[in-house]
C-alpha positions in Angstrom: 37.5 92.3 45.2 35.0 95.2 45.5 36.3 98.7 45.9 35.6 100.5 49.1 33.4 103.5 49.0 33.5 106.1 51.8 31.6 109.3 52.4 33.1 112.5 53.9 33.5 116.3 53.8 36.0 118.2 51.7 38.4 120.0 54.0 40.9 121.3 51.4 41.0 122.0 47.7 44.3 123.9 47.5 46.1 121.5 45.2 45.4 121.0 41.5 43.0 118.1 40.9 43.3 117.0 44.5 40.9 117.3 47.5 41.4 116.3 51.1 38.4 114.5 52.5 37.7 114.0 56.2 35.9 110.7 56.8 34.3 110.1 60.2 33.3 106.7 61.6 31.3 106.0 64.7 31.3 102.9 66.8 30.6 101.7 70.3 33.5 101.1 72.7 33.6 97.4 73.4 33.7 97.7 77.2 32.4 101.2 78.1 29.5 101.0 75.4 30.1 104.7 74.7 29.8 106.0 71.1 33.2 107.0 69.9 34.0 109.2 66.8 37.2 108.7 64.9 38.2 110.5 61.8 40.8 110.1 59.1 41.8 112.3 56.2 42.2 110.9 52.7 43.6 112.6 49.6 41.4 112.0 46.6 41.7 112.7 42.8 39.3 115.3 41.5 39.9 115.5 37.8 37.9 118.7 37.0 38.4 120.6 40.3 34.6 120.6 40.8 34.4 120.1 44.5 35.0 122.9 47.1 35.6 123.1 50.8 32.5 122.0 52.8 31.0 119.7 50.0 30.0 116.2 51.0 31.5 113.7 48.6 31.8 109.9 48.1 35.3 108.5 47.4 36.3 105.2 45.9 39.5 103.2 46.0 41.5 103.3 42.8 45.0 102.5 41.4 47.7 104.9 42.8 47.6 108.3 41.1 50.5 109.7 43.0 52.5 109.0 46.2 49.6 110.0 48.5 46.5 109.6 46.3 44.8 106.1 46.2 41.2 107.4 46.1 39.0 109.2 43.5 35.9 111.3 43.9 32.9 109.6 42.4 29.9 111.8 43.5 28.7 114.5 45.8 
């Protein structure tokens, strides 16, 4: 099974080797046909603490690193 890859913006880098990434998705409402924006935050593993707030990054699914981290940063 292929791993999912998402793109988002780093909103927090306060914790060691962890970044919080806000991923936004857009879709049309099935009845109203209006474009809707929904967002979700993911906590991702950043081994070298290289990414800062405001950076656009790509994250990929991985084996659980901790209780809340199931994603890892792969590129900016």
